[in-house]
ZAMARGU-4260 file (C-alpha; in steps of 0.2 Angstrom, whole numbers, plus 5000, padded with zeros to 4 digits):
<rodrens>
0) 4731/5331/4664 | 4738/5330/4646 | 4736/5311/4645 | 4719/5311/4653 | 4712/5324/4641
5) 4720/5314/4626 | 4713/5298/4632 | 4696/5304/4635 | 4695/5313/4618 | 4700/5297/4608
10) 4688/5285/4618 | 4673/5296/4617 | 4676/5299/4599 | 4675/5280/4597 | 4659/5280/4606
15) 4665/5274/4623 | 4655/5279/4639 | 4668/5285/4652 | 4666/5285/4670 | 4680/5292/4681
20) 4685/5289/4699 | 4697/5303/4704 | 4704/5296/4720 | 4712/5312/4726 | 4696/5322/4723
25) 4686/5309/4731 | 4698/5309/4746 | 4697/5290/4744 | 4703/5281/4760 | 4718/5271/4756
30) 4719/5261/4773 | 4711/5244/4774 | 4702/5243/4791 | 4687/5236/4799 | 4678/5252/4795
35) 4676/5245/4778 | 4663/5234/4785 | 4645/5239/4790 | 4638/5230/4805 | 4647/5218/4816
40) 4662/5208/4811 | 4662/5189/4813 | 4678/5188/4823 | 4682/5204/4832 | 4695/5196/4843
45) 4705/5189/4829 | 4701/5201/4815 | 4707/5196/4797 | 4703/5209/4784 | 4703/5198/4769
50) 4691/5185/4776 | 4679/5198/4785 | 4678/5209/4769 | 4674/5193/4758 | 4660/5189/4770
55) 4654/5207/4770 | 4654/5207/4751 | 4644/5192/4750 | 4631/5199/4763 | 4631/5216/4755
60) 4639/5224/4771 | 4654/5233/4763 | 4656/5252/4765 | 4648/5263/4752 | 4664/5269/4743
65) 4669/5251/4740 | 4652/5246/4734 | 4652/5260/4722 | 4668/5255/4715 | 4662/5237/4713
70) 4647/5244/4703 | 4659/5253/4691 | 4669/5237/4689 | 4654/5226/4686 | 4648/5238/4673
75) 4664/5241/4664 | 4671/5231/4649 | 4688/5239/4652 | 4697/5247/4666 | 4710/5261/4664
80) 4722/5266/4678 | 4726/5284/4673 | 4738/5297/4678 | 4735/5308/4693 | 4728/5291/4701
85) 4711/5292/4692 | 4702/5276/4687 | 4693/5275/4671 | 4678/5263/4669 | 4672/5261/4652
90) 4657/5252/4643 | 4668/5249/4628 | 4687/5248/4628 | 4704/5254/4635 | 4718/5253/4648
95) 4727/5259/4663 | 4740/5272/4667 | 4748/5279/4683 | 4763/5288/4689 | 4777/5277/4697
100) 4781/5282/4715 | 4796/5274/4722 | 4795/5259/4710 | 4777/5256/4713 | 4759/5263/4712
105) 4754/5279/4722 | 4748/5274/4740 | 4731/5280/4736 | 4730/5268/4721 | 4737/5254/4731
110) 4724/5257/4744 | 4711/5256/4730 | 4718/5239/4725 | 4718/5233/4743 | 4700/5238/4747
115) 4691/5236/4731 | 4699/5220/4724 | 4690/5210/4738 | 4694/5192/4741 | 4685/5181/4730
120) 4678/5196/4720 | 4683/5189/4703 | 4683/5200/4688 | 4688/5197/4670 | 4692/5214/4662
125) 4704/5219/4647 | 4716/5230/4656 | 4732/5239/4650 | 4744/5246/4663 | 4753/5263/4658
130) 4767/5271/4668 | 4771/5289/4669 | 4789/5293/4675 | 4792/5310/4681 | 4811/5307/4681
135) 4822/5299/4668 | 4834/5293/4682 | 4823/5279/4686 | 4830/5270/4670 | 4847/5269/4679
140) 4841/5257/4693 | 4837/5242/4683 | 4825/5234/4670 | 4808/5242/4671 | 4799/5225/4669
145) 4806/5220/4686 | 4795/5233/4694 | 4780/5232/4682 | 4778/5213/4683 | 4774/5213/4701
150) 4758/5224/4698 | 4753/5216/4682 | 4755/5198/4688 | 4754/5199/4706 | 4739/5210/4707
155) 4729/5212/4691 | 4731/5195/4683 | 4730/5187/4700 | 4713/5196/4703 | 4706/5190/4686
160) 4710/5204/4674 | 4716/5201/4656 | 4732/5212/4656 | 4738/5221/4640 | 4756/5227/4638
165) 4760/5243/4647 | 4762/5260/4639 | 4778/5269/4645 | 4780/5288/4646 | 4798/5292/4651
170) 4800/5309/4660 | 4787/5319/4651 | 4789/5335/4662 | 4808/5335/4657 | 4807/5334/4638
175) 4803/5346/4624 | 4785/5349/4620 | 4788/5341/4603 | 4793/5325/4611 | 4778/5325/4622
180) 4767/5327/4607 | 4775/5312/4599 | 4771/5302/4615 | 4753/5307/4614 | 4752/5303/4596
185) 4759/5286/4599 | 4746/5283/4613 | 4732/5290/4602 | 4737/5278/4588 | 4738/5263/4600
190) 4721/5267/4608 | 4713/5265/4591 | 4717/5247/4590 | 4718/5243/4609 | 4704/5231/4609
195) 4712/5220/4596 | 4728/5217/4606 | 4732/5200/4613 | 4733/5200/4632 | 4749/5195/4640
200) 4752/5177/4645 | 4757/5174/4663 | 4763/5158/4672 | 4748/5147/4677 | 4746/5144/4695
205) 4746/5125/4692 | 4765/5127/4687 | 4769/5127/4705 | 4768/5114/4718 | 4765/5124/4734
210) 4779/5137/4734 | 4790/5127/4722 | 4791/5130/4703 | 4789/5114/4693 | 4794/5110/4675
215) 4797/5123/4662 | 4790/5140/4666 | 4787/5156/4656 | 4795/5171/4663 | 4793/5188/4656
220) 4810/5195/4654 | 4812/5205/4638 | 4806/5223/4638 | 4800/5228/4620 | 4790/5243/4613
225) 4774/5240/4623 | 4778/5228/4636 | 4785/5211/4639 | 4789/5195/4629 | 4792/5178/4636
230) 4808/5168/4639 | 4809/5150/4644 | 4819/5146/4659 | 4821/5128/4666 | 4821/5127/4685
235) 4832/5113/4692
</rodrens>
């Protein structure tokens, strides 16, 4: 809760209107099923979730919980994925944070992404992804950008978000209180100028011919203070 409180305090001080979706408190349904559609599906015999929910969205037949999250997205200038799997929707500014469970987002947040980021539902929002690690040993299993990149590029950027560099909090429950306060202060400082940050650049989809990369691609391989920088690799 320490990050949530700090984030809300800074944002409201800046005049932001903050709306929260606390997924656990909402008992948000994580599974993507035909129950997400009201009325009859188009092809019950060969049900395809993506196609069916896209049609339901266009026809206004999605379930109430998905429709409500779409409303929040449409009214938000910035989306924040926050610790404890809460989602913040703001009129003006910020970013995204969540705990890393087994090298990916919590199941309930992945369910939010599966159900709410409906096929063809395009959004363009300034988003920064923040990770909260409960155990420092995760650092021993490889470069963190290998795990972060999949969510930033394969989900958020793919769905139309402008993605800011991630904010990393290493094992806050296992460090002295002074160190946690330093983390918070660094985060508060970053929040002050977050809207002025340049979104990350990802490899354009037209850099691929089918499933094959062509020419010179920009790959994000170097982890720095807030996120990733680019390195050029030529594919033969």
